[in-house]
mmCIF file of the N, C-alpha and C atoms, coordinates in Angstrom:
data_MODEL
# 
_entry.id   MODEL 
# 
loop_
_atom_site.group_PDB 
_atom_site.id 
_atom_site.type_symbol 
_atom_site.label_atom_id 
_atom_site.label_alt_id 
_atom_site.label_comp_id 
_atom_site.label_asym_id 
_atom_site.label_entity_id 
_atom_site.label_seq_id 
_atom_site.pdbx_PDB_ins_code 
_atom_site.Cartn_x 
_atom_site.Cartn_y 
_atom_site.Cartn_z 
_atom_site.occupancy 
_atom_site.B_iso_or_equiv 
_atom_site.pdbx_formal_charge 
_atom_site.auth_seq_id 
_atom_site.auth_comp_id 
_atom_site.auth_asym_id 
_atom_site.auth_atom_id 
_atom_site.pdbx_PDB_model_num 
ATOM 1   N N  . UNK A 1 1  ? 1.141   -1.135  -0.054 1.00 0.00 ? 1  UNK A N  1 
ATOM 2   C CA . UNK A 1 1  ? -0.529  -0.015  -0.068 1.00 0.00 ? 1  UNK A CA 1 
ATOM 3   C C  . UNK A 1 1  ? 0.605   1.032   -0.253 1.00 0.00 ? 1  UNK A C  1 
ATOM 4   N N  . UNK A 1 2  ? 1.811   1.237   0.984  1.00 0.00 ? 2  UNK A N  1 
ATOM 5   C CA . UNK A 1 2  ? 2.998   2.640   0.703  1.00 0.00 ? 2  UNK A CA 1 
ATOM 6   C C  . UNK A 1 2  ? 3.504   2.599   -0.445 1.00 0.00 ? 2  UNK A C  1 
ATOM 7   N N  . UNK A 1 3  ? 3.844   1.540   -0.867 1.00 0.00 ? 3  UNK A N  1 
ATOM 8   C CA . UNK A 1 3  ? 4.199   1.672   -2.291 1.00 0.00 ? 3  UNK A CA 1 
ATOM 9   C C  . UNK A 1 3  ? 3.683   2.447   -3.713 1.00 0.00 ? 3  UNK A C  1 
ATOM 10  N N  . UNK A 1 4  ? 2.344   1.947   -3.473 1.00 0.00 ? 4  UNK A N  1 
ATOM 11  C CA . UNK A 1 4  ? 1.387   1.844   -4.756 1.00 0.00 ? 4  UNK A CA 1 
ATOM 12  C C  . UNK A 1 4  ? 0.694   3.356   -4.137 1.00 0.00 ? 4  UNK A C  1 
ATOM 13  N N  . UNK A 1 5  ? 0.737   3.805   -2.753 1.00 0.00 ? 5  UNK A N  1 
ATOM 14  C CA . UNK A 1 5  ? 0.570   5.529   -2.552 1.00 0.00 ? 5  UNK A CA 1 
ATOM 15  C C  . UNK A 1 5  ? 1.506   6.401   -2.758 1.00 0.00 ? 5  UNK A C  1 
ATOM 16  N N  . UNK A 1 6  ? 3.199   5.954   -2.990 1.00 0.00 ? 6  UNK A N  1 
ATOM 17  C CA . UNK A 1 6  ? 3.935   6.780   -2.946 1.00 0.00 ? 6  UNK A CA 1 
ATOM 18  C C  . UNK A 1 6  ? 4.239   7.369   -2.064 1.00 0.00 ? 6  UNK A C  1 
ATOM 19  N N  . UNK A 1 7  ? 4.281   6.700   -1.049 1.00 0.00 ? 7  UNK A N  1 
ATOM 20  C CA . UNK A 1 7  ? 4.475   7.631   0.442  1.00 0.00 ? 7  UNK A CA 1 
ATOM 21  C C  . UNK A 1 7  ? 5.921   6.419   1.126  1.00 0.00 ? 7  UNK A C  1 
ATOM 22  N N  . UNK A 1 8  ? 6.722   6.649   1.983  1.00 0.00 ? 8  UNK A N  1 
ATOM 23  C CA . UNK A 1 8  ? 7.723   6.488   2.669  1.00 0.00 ? 8  UNK A CA 1 
ATOM 24  C C  . UNK A 1 8  ? 6.823   5.648   4.103  1.00 0.00 ? 8  UNK A C  1 
ATOM 25  N N  . UNK A 1 9  ? 7.460   4.358   4.760  1.00 0.00 ? 9  UNK A N  1 
ATOM 26  C CA . UNK A 1 9  ? 6.500   4.457   6.013  1.00 0.00 ? 9  UNK A CA 1 
ATOM 27  C C  . UNK A 1 9  ? 5.844   5.261   6.899  1.00 0.00 ? 9  UNK A C  1 
ATOM 28  N N  . UNK A 1 10 ? 7.164   5.605   7.362  1.00 0.00 ? 10 UNK A N  1 
ATOM 29  C CA . UNK A 1 10 ? 6.306   7.223   8.155  1.00 0.00 ? 10 UNK A CA 1 
ATOM 30  C C  . UNK A 1 10 ? 5.307   7.745   7.717  1.00 0.00 ? 10 UNK A C  1 
ATOM 31  N N  . UNK A 1 11 ? 4.668   8.638   6.711  1.00 0.00 ? 11 UNK A N  1 
ATOM 32  C CA . UNK A 1 11 ? 4.291   8.880   6.090  1.00 0.00 ? 11 UNK A CA 1 
ATOM 33  C C  . UNK A 1 11 ? 2.620   7.861   6.609  1.00 0.00 ? 11 UNK A C  1 
ATOM 34  N N  . UNK A 1 12 ? 3.022   7.246   6.352  1.00 0.00 ? 12 UNK A N  1 
ATOM 35  C CA . UNK A 1 12 ? 1.343   6.415   6.351  1.00 0.00 ? 12 UNK A CA 1 
ATOM 36  C C  . UNK A 1 12 ? 1.207   6.259   8.404  1.00 0.00 ? 12 UNK A C  1 
ATOM 37  N N  . UNK A 1 13 ? 1.950   6.352   9.291  1.00 0.00 ? 13 UNK A N  1 
ATOM 38  C CA . UNK A 1 13 ? 1.586   6.631   10.323 1.00 0.00 ? 13 UNK A CA 1 
ATOM 39  C C  . UNK A 1 13 ? 1.260   7.967   10.272 1.00 0.00 ? 13 UNK A C  1 
ATOM 40  N N  . UNK A 1 14 ? 2.024   9.193   10.130 1.00 0.00 ? 14 UNK A N  1 
ATOM 41  C CA . UNK A 1 14 ? 1.931   10.214  10.003 1.00 0.00 ? 14 UNK A CA 1 
ATOM 42  C C  . UNK A 1 14 ? 0.253   10.149  9.946  1.00 0.00 ? 14 UNK A C  1 
ATOM 43  N N  . UNK A 1 15 ? -0.233  9.918   8.560  1.00 0.00 ? 15 UNK A N  1 
ATOM 44  C CA . UNK A 1 15 ? -1.049  10.274  7.750  1.00 0.00 ? 15 UNK A CA 1 
ATOM 45  C C  . UNK A 1 15 ? -2.340  9.778   8.881  1.00 0.00 ? 15 UNK A C  1 
ATOM 46  N N  . UNK A 1 16 ? -1.835  8.694   9.541  1.00 0.00 ? 16 UNK A N  1 
ATOM 47  C CA . UNK A 1 16 ? -3.293  7.977   10.382 1.00 0.00 ? 16 UNK A CA 1 
ATOM 48  C C  . UNK A 1 16 ? -4.021  7.256   8.947  1.00 0.00 ? 16 UNK A C  1 
ATOM 49  N N  . UNK A 1 17 ? -2.675  6.461   8.539  1.00 0.00 ? 17 UNK A N  1 
ATOM 50  C CA . UNK A 1 17 ? -3.566  5.529   7.411  1.00 0.00 ? 17 UNK A CA 1 
ATOM 51  C C  . UNK A 1 17 ? -4.358  4.004   7.892  1.00 0.00 ? 17 UNK A C  1 
ATOM 52  N N  . UNK A 1 18 ? -5.432  3.414   7.723  1.00 0.00 ? 18 UNK A N  1 
ATOM 53  C CA . UNK A 1 18 ? -6.303  2.589   7.956  1.00 0.00 ? 18 UNK A CA 1 
ATOM 54  C C  . UNK A 1 18 ? -7.037  2.014   6.635  1.00 0.00 ? 18 UNK A C  1 
ATOM 55  N N  . UNK A 1 19 ? -7.338  0.680   7.434  1.00 0.00 ? 19 UNK A N  1 
ATOM 56  C CA . UNK A 1 19 ? -8.478  0.313   6.248  1.00 0.00 ? 19 UNK A CA 1 
ATOM 57  C C  . UNK A 1 19 ? -9.616  0.636   7.195  1.00 0.00 ? 19 UNK A C  1 
ATOM 58  N N  . UNK A 1 20 ? -10.985 0.703   5.782  1.00 0.00 ? 20 UNK A N  1 
ATOM 59  C CA . UNK A 1 20 ? -11.764 0.864   6.481  1.00 0.00 ? 20 UNK A CA 1 
ATOM 60  C C  . UNK A 1 20 ? -13.124 -0.496  5.620  1.00 0.00 ? 20 UNK A C  1 
ATOM 61  N N  . UNK A 1 21 ? -13.571 -1.138  6.341  1.00 0.00 ? 21 UNK A N  1 
ATOM 62  C CA . UNK A 1 21 ? -14.203 -2.335  5.839  1.00 0.00 ? 21 UNK A CA 1 
ATOM 63  C C  . UNK A 1 21 ? -15.372 -1.830  6.019  1.00 0.00 ? 21 UNK A C  1 
ATOM 64  N N  . UNK A 1 22 ? -16.313 -2.357  4.434  1.00 0.00 ? 22 UNK A N  1 
ATOM 65  C CA . UNK A 1 22 ? -17.777 -2.342  4.348  1.00 0.00 ? 22 UNK A CA 1 
ATOM 66  C C  . UNK A 1 22 ? -18.513 -2.992  5.155  1.00 0.00 ? 22 UNK A C  1 
ATOM 67  N N  . UNK A 1 23 ? -18.206 -3.964  5.232  1.00 0.00 ? 23 UNK A N  1 
ATOM 68  C CA . UNK A 1 23 ? -19.365 -4.924  5.955  1.00 0.00 ? 23 UNK A CA 1 
ATOM 69  C C  . UNK A 1 23 ? -19.138 -4.893  7.365  1.00 0.00 ? 23 UNK A C  1 
ATOM 70  N N  . UNK A 1 24 ? -19.582 -5.785  8.239  1.00 0.00 ? 24 UNK A N  1 
ATOM 71  C CA . UNK A 1 24 ? -19.011 -6.316  9.371  1.00 0.00 ? 24 UNK A CA 1 
ATOM 72  C C  . UNK A 1 24 ? -18.236 -6.814  10.026 1.00 0.00 ? 24 UNK A C  1 
ATOM 73  N N  . UNK A 1 25 ? -17.615 -7.801  9.468  1.00 0.00 ? 25 UNK A N  1 
ATOM 74  C CA . UNK A 1 25 ? -16.774 -8.586  9.794  1.00 0.00 ? 25 UNK A CA 1 
ATOM 75  C C  . UNK A 1 25 ? -15.650 -7.869  8.913  1.00 0.00 ? 25 UNK A C  1 
ATOM 76  N N  . UNK A 1 26 ? -14.344 -7.184  9.906  1.00 0.00 ? 26 UNK A N  1 
ATOM 77  C CA . UNK A 1 26 ? -12.941 -6.948  9.420  1.00 0.00 ? 26 UNK A CA 1 
ATOM 78  C C  . UNK A 1 26 ? -12.314 -7.932  8.622  1.00 0.00 ? 26 UNK A C  1 
ATOM 79  N N  . UNK A 1 27 ? -12.169 -7.919  7.637  1.00 0.00 ? 27 UNK A N  1 
ATOM 80  C CA . UNK A 1 27 ? -10.575 -9.058  6.660  1.00 0.00 ? 27 UNK A CA 1 
ATOM 81  C C  . UNK A 1 27 ? -9.827  -8.797  6.934  1.00 0.00 ? 27 UNK A C  1 
ATOM 82  N N  . UNK A 1 28 ? -9.856  -7.452  6.872  1.00 0.00 ? 28 UNK A N  1 
ATOM 83  C CA . UNK A 1 28 ? -7.937  -6.675  6.513  1.00 0.00 ? 28 UNK A CA 1 
ATOM 84  C C  . UNK A 1 28 ? -7.667  -5.379  6.927  1.00 0.00 ? 28 UNK A C  1 
ATOM 85  N N  . UNK A 1 29 ? -6.592  -5.755  7.482  1.00 0.00 ? 29 UNK A N  1 
ATOM 86  C CA . UNK A 1 29 ? -5.602  -4.583  8.014  1.00 0.00 ? 29 UNK A CA 1 
ATOM 87  C C  . UNK A 1 29 ? -4.576  -4.026  7.566  1.00 0.00 ? 29 UNK A C  1 
ATOM 88  N N  . UNK A 1 30 ? -4.475  -3.148  7.615  1.00 0.00 ? 30 UNK A N  1 
ATOM 89  C CA . UNK A 1 30 ? -2.641  -2.234  6.962  1.00 0.00 ? 30 UNK A CA 1 
ATOM 90  C C  . UNK A 1 30 ? -1.887  -2.438  8.019  1.00 0.00 ? 30 UNK A C  1 
ATOM 91  N N  . UNK A 1 31 ? -0.949  -3.168  7.892  1.00 0.00 ? 31 UNK A N  1 
ATOM 92  C CA . UNK A 1 31 ? 0.304   -2.827  8.919  1.00 0.00 ? 31 UNK A CA 1 
ATOM 93  C C  . UNK A 1 31 ? 1.547   -1.679  8.368  1.00 0.00 ? 31 UNK A C  1 
ATOM 94  N N  . UNK A 1 32 ? 1.001   -1.259  9.548  1.00 0.00 ? 32 UNK A N  1 
ATOM 95  C CA . UNK A 1 32 ? 2.249   0.379   9.729  1.00 0.00 ? 32 UNK A CA 1 
ATOM 96  C C  . UNK A 1 32 ? 3.637   -0.054  9.101  1.00 0.00 ? 32 UNK A C  1 
ATOM 97  N N  . UNK A 1 33 ? 4.304   -0.758  10.133 1.00 0.00 ? 33 UNK A N  1 
ATOM 98  C CA . UNK A 1 33 ? 5.227   -1.332  10.147 1.00 0.00 ? 33 UNK A CA 1 
ATOM 99  C C  . UNK A 1 33 ? 5.895   -1.730  8.556  1.00 0.00 ? 33 UNK A C  1 
ATOM 100 N N  . UNK A 1 34 ? 5.274   -2.434  7.890  1.00 0.00 ? 34 UNK A N  1 
ATOM 101 C CA . UNK A 1 34 ? 5.750   -2.951  6.638  1.00 0.00 ? 34 UNK A CA 1 
ATOM 102 C C  . UNK A 1 34 ? 4.996   -2.327  5.796  1.00 0.00 ? 34 UNK A C  1 
ATOM 103 N N  . UNK A 1 35 ? 3.805   -1.889  5.255  1.00 0.00 ? 35 UNK A N  1 
ATOM 104 C CA . UNK A 1 35 ? 3.144   -0.738  4.774  1.00 0.00 ? 35 UNK A CA 1 
ATOM 105 C C  . UNK A 1 35 ? 2.272   -1.653  3.915  1.00 0.00 ? 35 UNK A C  1 
ATOM 106 N N  . UNK A 1 36 ? 2.382   -3.403  4.449  1.00 0.00 ? 36 UNK A N  1 
ATOM 107 C CA . UNK A 1 36 ? 1.766   -4.071  3.660  1.00 0.00 ? 36 UNK A CA 1 
ATOM 108 C C  . UNK A 1 36 ? 0.024   -3.919  3.867  1.00 0.00 ? 36 UNK A C  1 
ATOM 109 N N  . UNK A 1 37 ? -0.889  -4.547  3.228  1.00 0.00 ? 37 UNK A N  1 
ATOM 110 C CA . UNK A 1 37 ? -2.306  -5.082  3.536  1.00 0.00 ? 37 UNK A CA 1 
ATOM 111 C C  . UNK A 1 37 ? -2.393  -6.633  3.318  1.00 0.00 ? 37 UNK A C  1 
ATOM 112 N N  . UNK A 1 38 ? -2.872  -7.028  4.694  1.00 0.00 ? 38 UNK A N  1 
ATOM 113 C CA . UNK A 1 38 ? -3.078  -8.329  4.789  1.00 0.00 ? 38 UNK A CA 1 
ATOM 114 C C  . UNK A 1 38 ? -4.386  -8.707  5.512  1.00 0.00 ? 38 UNK A C  1 
ATOM 115 N N  . UNK A 1 39 ? -4.645  -9.835  5.777  1.00 0.00 ? 39 UNK A N  1 
ATOM 116 C CA . UNK A 1 39 ? -5.494  -10.770 5.991  1.00 0.00 ? 39 UNK A CA 1 
ATOM 117 C C  . UNK A 1 39 ? -5.540  -10.407 7.724  1.00 0.00 ? 39 UNK A C  1 
ATOM 118 N N  . UNK A 1 40 ? -6.721  -10.477 8.327  1.00 0.00 ? 40 UNK A N  1 
ATOM 119 C CA . UNK A 1 40 ? -6.814  -10.491 9.613  1.00 0.00 ? 40 UNK A CA 1 
ATOM 120 C C  . UNK A 1 40 ? -6.826  -11.930 10.097 1.00 0.00 ? 40 UNK A C  1 
ATOM 121 N N  . UNK A 1 41 ? -7.589  -12.615 9.544  1.00 0.00 ? 41 UNK A N  1 
ATOM 122 C CA . UNK A 1 41 ? -7.675  -14.371 9.479  1.00 0.00 ? 41 UNK A CA 1 
ATOM 123 C C  . UNK A 1 41 ? -7.838  -14.966 8.027  1.00 0.00 ? 41 UNK A C  1 
ATOM 124 N N  . UNK A 1 42 ? -7.591  -16.274 8.113  1.00 0.00 ? 42 UNK A N  1 
ATOM 125 C CA . UNK A 1 42 ? -8.519  -16.993 6.888  1.00 0.00 ? 42 UNK A CA 1 
ATOM 126 C C  . UNK A 1 42 ? -9.522  -16.633 6.630  1.00 0.00 ? 42 UNK A C  1 
ATOM 127 N N  . UNK A 1 43 ? -10.319 -16.362 5.377  1.00 0.00 ? 43 UNK A N  1 
ATOM 128 C CA . UNK A 1 43 ? -11.349 -16.328 4.977  1.00 0.00 ? 43 UNK A CA 1 
ATOM 129 C C  . UNK A 1 43 ? -12.214 -17.568 4.452  1.00 0.00 ? 43 UNK A C  1 
ATOM 130 N N  . UNK A 1 44 ? -13.197 -17.614 4.831  1.00 0.00 ? 44 UNK A N  1 
ATOM 131 C CA . UNK A 1 44 ? -14.441 -18.823 4.331  1.00 0.00 ? 44 UNK A CA 1 
ATOM 132 C C  . UNK A 1 44 ? -15.268 -18.034 3.211  1.00 0.00 ? 44 UNK A C  1 
ATOM 133 N N  . UNK A 1 45 ? -14.713 -18.795 1.993  1.00 0.00 ? 45 UNK A N  1 
ATOM 134 C CA . UNK A 1 45 ? -15.793 -17.988 0.750  1.00 0.00 ? 45 UNK A CA 1 
ATOM 135 C C  . UNK A 1 45 ? -16.968 -19.101 0.581  1.00 0.00 ? 45 UNK A C  1 
ATOM 136 N N  . UNK A 1 46 ? -17.103 -19.998 1.456  1.00 0.00 ? 46 UNK A N  1 
ATOM 137 C CA . UNK A 1 46 ? -18.440 -20.437 1.356  1.00 0.00 ? 46 UNK A CA 1 
ATOM 138 C C  . UNK A 1 46 ? -19.510 -19.841 2.357  1.00 0.00 ? 46 UNK A C  1 
ATOM 139 N N  . UNK A 1 47 ? -18.543 -19.694 3.518  1.00 0.00 ? 47 UNK A N  1 
ATOM 140 C CA . UNK A 1 47 ? -19.397 -18.810 4.709  1.00 0.00 ? 47 UNK A CA 1 
ATOM 141 C C  . UNK A 1 47 ? -20.131 -16.925 4.065  1.00 0.00 ? 47 UNK A C  1 
ATOM 142 N N  . UNK A 1 48 ? -18.707 -16.430 3.406  1.00 0.00 ? 48 UNK A N  1 
ATOM 143 C CA . UNK A 1 48 ? -19.502 -15.530 2.936  1.00 0.00 ? 48 UNK A CA 1 
ATOM 144 C C  . UNK A 1 48 ? -20.015 -14.967 1.879  1.00 0.00 ? 48 UNK A C  1 
ATOM 145 N N  . UNK A 1 49 ? -20.036 -15.939 0.953  1.00 0.00 ? 49 UNK A N  1 
ATOM 146 C CA . UNK A 1 49 ? -20.629 -15.655 -0.647 1.00 0.00 ? 49 UNK A CA 1 
ATOM 147 C C  . UNK A 1 49 ? -20.925 -17.090 -1.407 1.00 0.00 ? 49 UNK A C  1 
ATOM 148 N N  . UNK A 1 50 ? -21.630 -17.955 -0.452 1.00 0.00 ? 50 UNK A N  1 
ATOM 149 C CA . UNK A 1 50 ? -22.005 -19.240 -1.169 1.00 0.00 ? 50 UNK A CA 1 
ATOM 150 C C  . UNK A 1 50 ? -22.543 -19.118 -2.026 1.00 0.00 ? 50 UNK A C  1 
ATOM 151 N N  . UNK A 1 51 ? -23.851 -18.497 -2.597 1.00 0.00 ? 51 UNK A N  1 
ATOM 152 C CA . UNK A 1 51 ? -24.614 -18.729 -3.642 1.00 0.00 ? 51 UNK A CA 1 
ATOM 153 C C  . UNK A 1 51 ? -24.161 -17.839 -4.911 1.00 0.00 ? 51 UNK A C  1 
ATOM 154 N N  . UNK A 1 52 ? -23.021 -17.073 -4.877 1.00 0.00 ? 52 UNK A N  1 
ATOM 155 C CA . UNK A 1 52 ? -22.721 -16.314 -5.642 1.00 0.00 ? 52 UNK A CA 1 
ATOM 156 C C  . UNK A 1 52 ? -21.297 -16.841 -6.360 1.00 0.00 ? 52 UNK A C  1 
ATOM 157 N N  . UNK A 1 53 ? -21.507 -16.691 -7.766 1.00 0.00 ? 53 UNK A N  1 
ATOM 158 C CA . UNK A 1 53 ? -20.056 -17.248 -9.014 1.00 0.00 ? 53 UNK A CA 1 
ATOM 159 C C  . UNK A 1 53 ? -19.217 -15.978 -8.376 1.00 0.00 ? 53 UNK A C  1 
ATOM 160 N N  . UNK A 1 54 ? -18.991 -14.860 -8.558 1.00 0.00 ? 54 UNK A N  1 
ATOM 161 C CA . UNK A 1 54 ? -18.303 -14.249 -8.510 1.00 0.00 ? 54 UNK A CA 1 
ATOM 162 C C  . UNK A 1 54 ? -17.992 -13.497 -6.641 1.00 0.00 ? 54 UNK A C  1 
ATOM 163 N N  . UNK A 1 55 ? -17.193 -13.679 -5.723 1.00 0.00 ? 55 UNK A N  1 
ATOM 164 C CA . UNK A 1 55 ? -16.912 -13.263 -4.370 1.00 0.00 ? 55 UNK A CA 1 
ATOM 165 C C  . UNK A 1 55 ? -16.494 -12.147 -4.780 1.00 0.00 ? 55 UNK A C  1 
ATOM 166 N N  . UNK A 1 56 ? -16.662 -10.800 -3.731 1.00 0.00 ? 56 UNK A N  1 
ATOM 167 C CA . UNK A 1 56 ? -16.414 -9.578  -3.289 1.00 0.00 ? 56 UNK A CA 1 
ATOM 168 C C  . UNK A 1 56 ? -16.211 -8.999  -2.531 1.00 0.00 ? 56 UNK A C  1 
ATOM 169 N N  . UNK A 1 57 ? -14.990 -8.858  -1.689 1.00 0.00 ? 57 UNK A N  1 
ATOM 170 C CA . UNK A 1 57 ? -14.700 -7.925  -0.707 1.00 0.00 ? 57 UNK A CA 1 
ATOM 171 C C  . UNK A 1 57 ? -14.518 -6.188  -0.505 1.00 0.00 ? 57 UNK A C  1 
ATOM 172 N N  . UNK A 1 58 ? -15.317 -5.689  -0.416 1.00 0.00 ? 58 UNK A N  1 
ATOM 173 C CA . UNK A 1 58 ? -15.026 -4.057  -0.676 1.00 0.00 ? 58 UNK A CA 1 
ATOM 174 C C  . UNK A 1 58 ? -14.681 -3.934  0.865  1.00 0.00 ? 58 UNK A C  1 
ATOM 175 N N  . UNK A 1 59 ? -13.428 -2.972  0.552  1.00 0.00 ? 59 UNK A N  1 
ATOM 176 C CA . UNK A 1 59 ? -13.157 -2.167  1.449  1.00 0.00 ? 59 UNK A CA 1 
ATOM 177 C C  . UNK A 1 59 ? -12.363 -1.011  1.041  1.00 0.00 ? 59 UNK A C  1 
ATOM 178 N N  . UNK A 1 60 ? -11.648 0.485   1.804  1.00 0.00 ? 60 UNK A N  1 
ATOM 179 C CA . UNK A 1 60 ? -11.519 1.308   1.273  1.00 0.00 ? 60 UNK A CA 1 
ATOM 180 C C  . UNK A 1 60 ? -10.075 1.467   2.353  1.00 0.00 ? 60 UNK A C  1 
ATOM 181 N N  . UNK A 1 61 ? -9.177  2.164   1.934  1.00 0.00 ? 61 UNK A N  1 
ATOM 182 C CA . UNK A 1 61 ? -7.931  2.811   2.432  1.00 0.00 ? 61 UNK A CA 1 
ATOM 183 C C  . UNK A 1 61 ? -7.929  4.062   2.953  1.00 0.00 ? 61 UNK A C  1 
ATOM 184 N N  . UNK A 1 62 ? -8.520  4.534   4.246  1.00 0.00 ? 62 UNK A N  1 
ATOM 185 C CA . UNK A 1 62 ? -8.487  6.051   4.655  1.00 0.00 ? 62 UNK A CA 1 
ATOM 186 C C  . UNK A 1 62 ? -7.354  6.378   5.306  1.00 0.00 ? 62 UNK A C  1 
ATOM 187 N N  . UNK A 1 63 ? -6.678  7.739   4.268  1.00 0.00 ? 63 UNK A N  1 
ATOM 188 C CA . UNK A 1 63 ? -5.666  8.476   5.110  1.00 0.00 ? 63 UNK A CA 1 
ATOM 189 C C  . UNK A 1 63 ? -5.768  9.931   5.727  1.00 0.00 ? 63 UNK A C  1 
ATOM 190 N N  . UNK A 1 64 ? -6.164  9.950   6.824  1.00 0.00 ? 64 UNK A N  1 
ATOM 191 C CA . UNK A 1 64 ? -7.086  11.286  7.255  1.00 0.00 ? 64 UNK A CA 1 
ATOM 192 C C  . UNK A 1 64 ? -6.674  12.797  7.479  1.00 0.00 ? 64 UNK A C  1 
ATOM 193 N N  . UNK A 1 65 ? -5.052  13.005  6.580  1.00 0.00 ? 65 UNK A N  1 
ATOM 194 C CA . UNK A 1 65 ? -5.009  13.820  6.608  1.00 0.00 ? 65 UNK A CA 1 
ATOM 195 C C  . UNK A 1 65 ? -4.226  13.660  5.116  1.00 0.00 ? 65 UNK A C  1 
ATOM 196 N N  . UNK A 1 66 ? -4.431  15.382  4.466  1.00 0.00 ? 66 UNK A N  1 
ATOM 197 C CA . UNK A 1 66 ? -4.549  15.617  2.333  1.00 0.00 ? 66 UNK A CA 1 
ATOM 198 C C  . UNK A 1 66 ? -2.994  15.121  2.361  1.00 0.00 ? 66 UNK A C  1 
ATOM 199 N N  . UNK A 1 67 ? -3.001  14.612  1.175  1.00 0.00 ? 67 UNK A N  1 
ATOM 200 C CA . UNK A 1 67 ? -1.614  14.257  0.863  1.00 0.00 ? 67 UNK A CA 1 
ATOM 201 C C  . UNK A 1 67 ? -1.548  14.853  -0.398 1.00 0.00 ? 67 UNK A C  1 
# 
């Protein structure tokens, strides 16, 4: 994420970057130590979208201070 945004790691912390999941369950987190997006835990596809051929998890990365 840091690389994709063109930010150095300290800038992620300084700008309070974090992941905002649109659902009730948090699936992702932004590791501010290495700038990578990671999974909170293993995702069970059948539990999330069993009857749907295309399974999509929506999230946003928010940066509180302007870039």
